[in-house]
N, C-alpha and C positions, 0 to 999 in steps of 0.2 A: 450936714445931717440936721434936719430941722426939728424933728420930734425927739423928745427925751425919753429913751427907753433903755433897758439894761443892755449892756454890750454883748450879752450872750443870746444867740438865737438858735432855736432847735427846729429841725424839719423831721417830722415823723411820718413814716409810710408803713405799709403792711410788712415790709421785710427789713427796714433799717431805721436807725435813729442817727441823724447827722447833727453834730454840735459845731457851731461856728462862733468864734469870739472876735469882735471887731474893735479896732482902735481908730482914732482920728488920723487922717492923712492931710496933706497940704490942700487937696481939693476933694478927693473921693476917700471913702473909708478904706482902711487896711484890714485884711483878714489876718489877724494875729495867730490864730490857730483854727484848724478844722479837721474833723475826723468823723468817719462813719462807723457805726456799731451795728453789727448784724443782729437781727431778731429771729427767733425761732419761727418756723413756718406756720405754727398754729397760734401765733400771738393774737391775730385778729381773724374774725370770721365775717365774711361778706353778708350784708343784709340789703334790703331794697333802698335804704338811704345811706347811713353811715355804718361802716364795719363795726362790729362789737368787739371790745377787748375781752377775749375769752381766756387768755393766759396772762394774768397780771404778773406772775412771777417771772415770765420771760422778759417783759418790759422792765420790771424792777431790776433784773440782773443787768440789762444793758445800761440802765441809769446808774447803777452802782459802779460798773466798770468805768463809765464816763466820769463820774465824780472822783474816783480814785486817781484818774489820770489828769484831771483838770483843776483839782484843788477846791477851795471853799468859795462858793458863790450862791446867792439865794434868790435871784430873780431871772426870768428869761421870757422871751416871746416864743410862741410856738406856731409853726406853719404846718398845715395839713394839705393833702392833695385836694384839688378843686372838686374831684368826684365824691369826696366825703361830705360835701355840702350840697344843699339845694340853693341855687342862686336865682332869684326872681326879680324882675323889674316890672312893677305893676302900677296901675293908676288906682288911687284910693281916695275916698272921702275921709280925711283924718280929723278927729277931734283935737282940740288944743291940749287937753290934759294927756300926759305921757302914758298913764296906765290905761286910759280909754283908747288911746291910739294903738297901743300894743295889742289890745283885744281885737281891734279891727284888722291889724296886720296878721295876727294868728288866724282869724276867721278866713282871710283871703287864701291862706295856704290849704284849706280844706279842699279846694277845687283842683289842686295840682299835686298833692302828696298822698301816698297810699296809707299813711299812718296818722293817728290823731295828732293835731298840732300841740296838744299838751305834753307830748313825749319829746318835743323838740326844744332846743335852746335857740332862741330867735333874737337877731339883732337887725336893725334897719337904719337906713340913712335916707333922709328926704333929699331928692335930687333937684326937684323943682316944686314950687308951691304957689298957688293963687287962691287965697282965701282958705277954704277947707279942702280944696281939690289939690291933690299932690301926686307926684310920681316918686316912687320909693324903690330903693335897692334893698332887698331882703335876703339876709343870710340865715340859713337854718341848718342844724345838724342834730343828730340823735343825742339828747341830753345825757343819757346814762353812759354813753361812750365817752363824752367829754369829761363827765364827772369822774369816771373811772381812771382816765388818763391823769387828770389833775390830782387825784388821790395818790397815784404812784409817785408823781414828782414831789408832792407835798411830803410824803413819807421820807423822801431823800433830802428834804429841806429846801426845795426849789418851788417858788411861787410862779405860776404861769400868769403873767400880767396881760397877755393878749393871745387870742387864738384866731387865726385868719387863714384864708386859702393862699396857696403858693402863687397861683396865677395872677391874682389881683395885686400882689406885692411885686411881681415882676413888672407889671404895668406901672406901678408907683415908681419903680426905679427908672423906667423909660421916660415917663412924662415929665418928671422933675428936672430932667436934663435938657429939655427942649423948650424953645420959646412958646409963648401962649399961642394957641391956634384953635379955631373952631372946625378945622378940617376933620372929616371922618376918616378914621384909621382902623385897620383890621389887625387883630392880635390873635395868634394861634400858639398854643402851648401844647407840645406833644410829649406824651409818656408812652411806655411800653403797652399799657393796658387801657389808656383813655386819652382823650384830647379835649382841649377847651378852645372854643371859638368865641371871640368877643369883638364888638364894635364900639369905638369910643369917639365922641365928639370932643376934641381936646382931652381933658382928663375925665370927662363925665361919661359913664357907660350908657350905651343905648341898647345893647344886646349882649347877653352872656349865656353860654350854654356849655356844659361839660357832658361828654358822651363816652360811654364805655366802648371799647373795641371788642366785639364778640368773636371775631374771626370769620364771620360770614362774609364780610366785605373788607377790602384792604383799606388802609388809612387814606390813600388817594381817592378811593371810591367814596368814602365817607365825606371827605373834603369837598368833592364835587357835588354831593347831595346838599351839604351845608351851603355851598356857593349858590346853588339854585334857589334854596330857600331865602337866602339873604337878598338876592337880586329881586325876588318877588316881594319880599316884605319891606325892604328899605328903598329900593329903586334909586340907588345912589352910586357914585363912583368913590373909590377910596384913594386918598392921597398917597398912602403907603401901607405896607403890610409888614408886621414884625413877627418873626417865628422864633420861639424859644423851645429848648429841649436839648437833651443830651444825645449827641450823634444822630441828629435828624437827617434822614435820607435826602439827598439832593433832589430826588423826584418830588418831594413835598413842596420844595421851593418852586419847581417848575410847574407843578399843578396849580399852585396858588397864583403864580404870575400869569398863567394862561387863563384861568377862570375869572380873575378879577382885573386883568390888564393893568397891573400896577407894579411898582417897584417892591421887591421882597427883600427885607433886611434880616439877617441872622442876629439874634441877641447873643453877644459874647461877653462872658464874665469879665474879661480884661478891659472892657469899656466902662466898667462900673466900680472897679476897685483899683487901688494903687499897687497892691501886692497880692499875688495869687499864691495860695499855699501849695507847697510841693507834696507829692505823695498821695493826694486825694484826687481821683479822677472819676468822671461819670456823674458829677453832681453840680456842674456849672450852672444849670438853670435854677436849681434850688438855692445855691449860694448867691446868685443874682437877686433872687426873691428876698433873701435875708437883708440885702442892702436896701430894699424897698421899705422895710420895716421902719427905717429912720427918716423917711421922707414925709413932708407935710401933705 
């Protein structure tokens, strides 16, 4: 585990809060403790970007139950669903000064998001740069939602030191365990209500998109549409495809193997930790993401 972060990682969704505590193993981390806490159905309300926290007391009750069972600790990393963020990879002309660069990044979001950029919390990472011309990965989410979540945890004495998407941290867990490569690889993260499709050259993202599942098309139909787009946009073959998710239908693997003519590998929690907690099922993908928090 290369990065120094608190050993406690949280995964928050619209209907649950998962707490995982990690310890060092001989090679991979150990999950010392993990438990899911149910949230009331009205805790969050969907919006066009990030769901809003409309029932703070429901989240506070789950946090209180968690603290009563896990003892005293004061820092944690928080992972949220990919669909709660807008993830953009864009070409920009970036000034050298950080504050001026952030203004350019925010301005670029006006073209793609339906709400004013000043309502968003924005972070970015420069992927490549030549002079002032740069390609940047931009993460944005509704600031009032993140602030409200932080407020609830702060009231319980927990500082959230990092807030990131689940899917990107699953990829962190994958890539840190493999030898350096520039081969292009496909990553698909499937949930009940949405899915993420991403393309990476080594560890560097080339394409990331999270889409909600509306029910009008099946997941396999959505994947075929994504495959058609990627073939046209990238015109490349993929060395392999990784699929993460809880109880992913075998048909998803078959669809991806057929569409991309590549080997499809299931992401299994047991490949990333030395000990798997007993009694907690249905959260393997999220727990895998938790291990990605500690990678460089």
